[in-house]
C-alpha beads as a LAMMPS data file, in Angstrom:
LAMMPS data file: protein, C-alpha beads

122 atoms
121 bonds

1 atom types
1 bond types

-500.0 500.0 xlo xhi
-500.0 500.0 ylo yhi
-500.0 500.0 zlo zhi

Masses

1 110.0

Atoms # bond

1 1 1 -0.123 -0.708 0.071
2 1 1 1.329 3.746 -1.003
3 1 1 0.272 6.550 0.541
4 1 1 1.059 9.995 -0.240
5 1 1 2.608 12.396 2.708
6 1 1 3.507 16.462 2.457
7 1 1 7.773 16.202 3.442
8 1 1 9.911 19.341 3.896
9 1 1 12.851 18.536 2.055
10 1 1 15.304 20.787 3.348
11 1 1 20.098 21.246 2.088
12 1 1 22.480 21.059 5.173
13 1 1 24.972 23.899 4.255
14 1 1 28.534 22.400 3.452
15 1 1 29.989 24.518 6.468
16 1 1 27.232 23.617 8.803
17 1 1 27.445 20.618 12.263
18 1 1 24.962 18.736 10.950
19 1 1 25.959 18.374 7.805
20 1 1 29.739 16.965 9.153
21 1 1 28.379 14.661 11.135
22 1 1 26.369 13.419 9.093
23 1 1 29.598 13.485 6.425
24 1 1 31.518 11.573 9.536
25 1 1 29.002 8.969 10.099
26 1 1 29.191 8.505 6.595
27 1 1 32.474 8.154 5.230
28 1 1 32.989 6.006 8.762
29 1 1 30.618 3.821 7.727
30 1 1 32.667 2.863 3.938
31 1 1 34.101 -0.284 4.752
32 1 1 36.125 -2.318 1.880
33 1 1 34.223 -4.696 0.150
34 1 1 33.707 -7.992 -1.960
35 1 1 33.675 -7.204 -5.443
36 1 1 30.569 -9.054 -6.045
37 1 1 28.601 -11.487 -5.280
38 1 1 30.155 -14.624 -3.256
39 1 1 33.575 -13.210 -4.314
40 1 1 36.246 -14.074 -2.932
41 1 1 38.873 -10.490 -4.032
42 1 1 37.714 -7.818 -1.396
43 1 1 37.815 -4.258 -3.478
44 1 1 39.455 -1.247 -0.789
45 1 1 36.967 1.509 1.099
46 1 1 35.001 3.865 -2.078
47 1 1 36.798 7.252 -2.030
48 1 1 33.775 9.553 -2.400
49 1 1 32.879 13.206 -2.936
50 1 1 29.824 14.112 -1.191
51 1 1 28.093 17.220 -2.668
52 1 1 24.669 17.612 -0.971
53 1 1 23.173 16.332 1.274
54 1 1 19.160 16.783 2.286
55 1 1 17.861 16.502 4.906
56 1 1 14.001 15.312 4.827
57 1 1 10.690 15.078 6.912
58 1 1 7.676 13.568 6.856
59 1 1 5.819 13.449 10.519
60 1 1 3.186 11.366 9.128
61 1 1 5.992 9.094 8.526
62 1 1 7.768 10.200 11.814
63 1 1 5.207 9.700 13.771
64 1 1 3.798 5.829 11.965
65 1 1 7.520 4.472 13.004
66 1 1 7.648 5.634 16.174
67 1 1 4.312 4.266 16.648
68 1 1 5.497 1.029 15.906
69 1 1 8.429 1.862 17.734
70 1 1 6.951 2.050 21.332
71 1 1 4.741 -0.772 20.203
72 1 1 7.803 -3.636 19.538
73 1 1 8.995 -1.467 22.908
74 1 1 5.594 -2.729 24.790
75 1 1 6.111 -6.503 22.941
76 1 1 9.456 -6.479 25.117
77 1 1 10.920 -8.264 21.192
78 1 1 13.954 -6.542 21.498
79 1 1 17.080 -8.150 20.479
80 1 1 20.561 -7.897 20.054
81 1 1 21.171 -8.431 16.389
82 1 1 25.221 -10.268 16.368
83 1 1 28.040 -9.405 14.098
84 1 1 26.484 -6.408 12.843
85 1 1 29.165 -3.466 11.639
86 1 1 26.205 -0.874 10.849
87 1 1 27.062 2.366 13.152
88 1 1 23.536 2.777 15.738
89 1 1 22.877 6.265 16.851
90 1 1 24.471 6.773 20.377
91 1 1 21.325 6.776 21.596
92 1 1 19.303 3.354 20.541
93 1 1 17.612 1.550 22.543
94 1 1 16.457 -0.990 18.744
95 1 1 18.980 -2.171 17.443
96 1 1 18.580 0.615 14.994
97 1 1 20.656 1.715 12.685
98 1 1 22.606 4.541 10.028
99 1 1 21.501 3.138 6.488
100 1 1 22.465 4.789 3.485
101 1 1 20.391 4.424 -0.199
102 1 1 21.360 6.303 -2.512
103 1 1 19.579 6.771 -5.817
104 1 1 18.050 9.634 -8.606
105 1 1 16.456 12.487 -7.432
106 1 1 13.144 11.555 -9.077
107 1 1 13.174 7.660 -6.542
108 1 1 14.387 9.724 -4.126
109 1 1 11.052 12.305 -4.074
110 1 1 8.811 8.564 -4.313
111 1 1 10.797 7.368 -0.862
112 1 1 9.888 11.052 0.585
113 1 1 6.664 11.018 0.149
114 1 1 5.236 7.809 -0.108
115 1 1 8.492 5.888 1.659
116 1 1 9.939 2.378 1.419
117 1 1 8.552 -0.355 -0.699
118 1 1 9.866 -2.680 1.556
119 1 1 8.466 -5.103 -1.415
120 1 1 11.332 -3.697 -3.441
121 1 1 14.252 -4.903 -0.012
122 1 1 16.729 -7.031 -0.608

Bonds

1 1 1 2
2 1 2 3
3 1 3 4
4 1 4 5
5 1 5 6
6 1 6 7
7 1 7 8
8 1 8 9
9 1 9 10
10 1 10 11
11 1 11 12
12 1 12 13
13 1 13 14
14 1 14 15
15 1 15 16
16 1 16 17
17 1 17 18
18 1 18 19
19 1 19 20
20 1 20 21
21 1 21 22
22 1 22 23
23 1 23 24
24 1 24 25
25 1 25 26
26 1 26 27
27 1 27 28
28 1 28 29
29 1 29 30
30 1 30 31
31 1 31 32
32 1 32 33
33 1 33 34
34 1 34 35
35 1 35 36
36 1 36 37
37 1 37 38
38 1 38 39
39 1 39 40
40 1 40 41
41 1 41 42
42 1 42 43
43 1 43 44
44 1 44 45
45 1 45 46
46 1 46 47
47 1 47 48
48 1 48 49
49 1 49 50
50 1 50 51
51 1 51 52
52 1 52 53
53 1 53 54
54 1 54 55
55 1 55 56
56 1 56 57
57 1 57 58
58 1 58 59
59 1 59 60
60 1 60 61
61 1 61 62
62 1 62 63
63 1 63 64
64 1 64 65
65 1 65 66
66 1 66 67
67 1 67 68
68 1 68 69
69 1 69 70
70 1 70 71
71 1 71 72
72 1 72 73
73 1 73 74
74 1 74 75
75 1 75 76
76 1 76 77
77 1 77 78
78 1 78 79
79 1 79 80
80 1 80 81
81 1 81 82
82 1 82 83
83 1 83 84
84 1 84 85
85 1 85 86
86 1 86 87
87 1 87 88
88 1 88 89
89 1 89 90
90 1 90 91
91 1 91 92
92 1 92 93
93 1 93 94
94 1 94 95
95 1 95 96
96 1 96 97
97 1 97 98
98 1 98 99
99 1 99 100
100 1 100 101
101 1 101 102
102 1 102 103
103 1 103 104
104 1 104 105
105 1 105 106
106 1 106 107
107 1 107 108
108 1 108 109
109 1 109 110
110 1 110 111
111 1 111 112
112 1 112 113
113 1 113 114
114 1 114 115
115 1 115 116
116 1 116 117
117 1 117 118
118 1 118 119
119 1 119 120
120 1 120 121
121 1 121 122
């Protein structure tokens, strides 16, 4: 089911502290990786140049997320995820991790309006 929600998009200033913090988190997440699926060959970390960072705020999707998070907490279904190397927010209590998603602007707009399509997840 897709919904059309209003959202706010703001380009962060490259000189701002939030831009620097997000850039640092992203760069920290870069790691060596396999050349291809099941390959034994390992590639070095990617070198990237960040042109811009957009901050997207969708109040409706945020409320839905917070309600699900509260429901999970009340049900006591929180368990540790072993052997994960992703970066977690400092106040993470719910196995939350920063995940980075790259896409073109057209797709990004759809994601901001409708949320992620879980059926397309890999």
